[in-house]
C-alpha positions in Angstrom: -1.4 105.5 -0.3 -4.5 107.4 -1.5 -4.8 105.3 -4.6 -5.1 102.2 -2.4 -8.0 103.7 -0.5 -9.7 104.6 -3.8 -9.1 101.2 -5.2 -10.1 99.3 -2.0 -13.9 99.3 -2.6 -13.4 98.0 -6.2 -11.1 95.2 -4.9 -13.5 94.2 -2.2 -16.4 94.3 -4.6 -14.5 92.2 -7.1 -13.7 89.6 -4.4 -17.3 89.5 -3.3 -18.5 89.1 -6.9 -16.0 86.3 -7.5 -17.1 84.5 -4.3 -20.8 84.9 -5.2 -20.1 83.5 -8.7 -18.1 80.6 -7.3 -20.9 79.8 -4.8 -23.7 80.0 -7.5 -21.8 78.2 -10.3 -23.8 75.0 -10.0 -27.3 76.7 -9.9 -26.3 79.1 -12.7 -25.2 76.1 -14.8 -28.5 74.4 -14.1 -30.5 77.5 -15.1 -28.5 77.9 -18.3 -29.0 74.2 -19.2 -32.8 74.6 -18.5 -32.9 77.7 -20.7 -31.1 75.9 -23.5 -33.4 72.9 -23.3 -36.5 75.3 -23.2 -35.2 77.0 -26.3 -34.9 73.6 -28.1 -38.4 72.7 -26.9 -39.7 76.0 -28.4 -38.0 75.2 -31.7 -39.5 71.8 -31.7 -43.0 73.2 -31.1 -42.4 75.8 -33.8 -41.4 73.0 -36.3 -44.3 70.7 -35.3 -47.0 73.4 -35.4 -47.7 73.1 -39.1 -47.6 69.3 -39.1 -49.8 69.2 -36.0 -52.4 71.3 -37.8 -52.6 68.8 -40.6 -53.0 65.9 -38.2 -55.5 67.7 -36.0 -53.2 68.2 -33.1 -53.1 71.8 -31.9 -50.4 72.7 -29.5 -49.6 76.3 -28.8 -46.1 77.6 -29.4 -45.6 79.3 -26.0 -43.1 79.5 -23.2 -45.0 77.2 -20.9 -45.3 74.4 -23.4 -41.6 74.8 -24.3 -40.7 74.7 -20.6 -42.6 71.4 -20.2 -40.7 70.0 -23.2 -37.4 71.3 -21.9 -37.9 69.7 -18.5 -39.6 66.4 -19.6 -38.4 65.9 -23.1 -40.3 63.6 -25.4 -42.6 62.3 -22.6 -43.5 66.0 -22.1 -44.7 66.2 -25.6 -47.0 63.1 -25.0 -48.2 64.8 -21.8 -49.0 68.0 -23.6 -50.9 66.1 -26.3 -52.8 64.1 -23.7 -53.8 67.2 -21.7 -54.8 68.9 -25.0 -57.0 66.0 -25.9 -58.5 65.7 -22.4 -59.4 69.4 -22.3 -60.9 69.3 -25.8 -63.4 66.5 -25.0 
């Protein structure tokens, strides 16, 4: 009987963790998807950085720009270029 009393906190903790993960499954999936898209946006910025320098377009390779690309996609790239142009003038 003592083993049950020793295992009871672990069992209750595991059940609470399982319930929390079940309740947060959708938000966690959304955050994971945003993280993956931001990573792809960071990769695109990294690939376009040398080409942009040749064309006169300077976009920084940073997390904020990658997040804009991750959320907005290709229109986000246009927005970043437009903001860069507007602030440079």
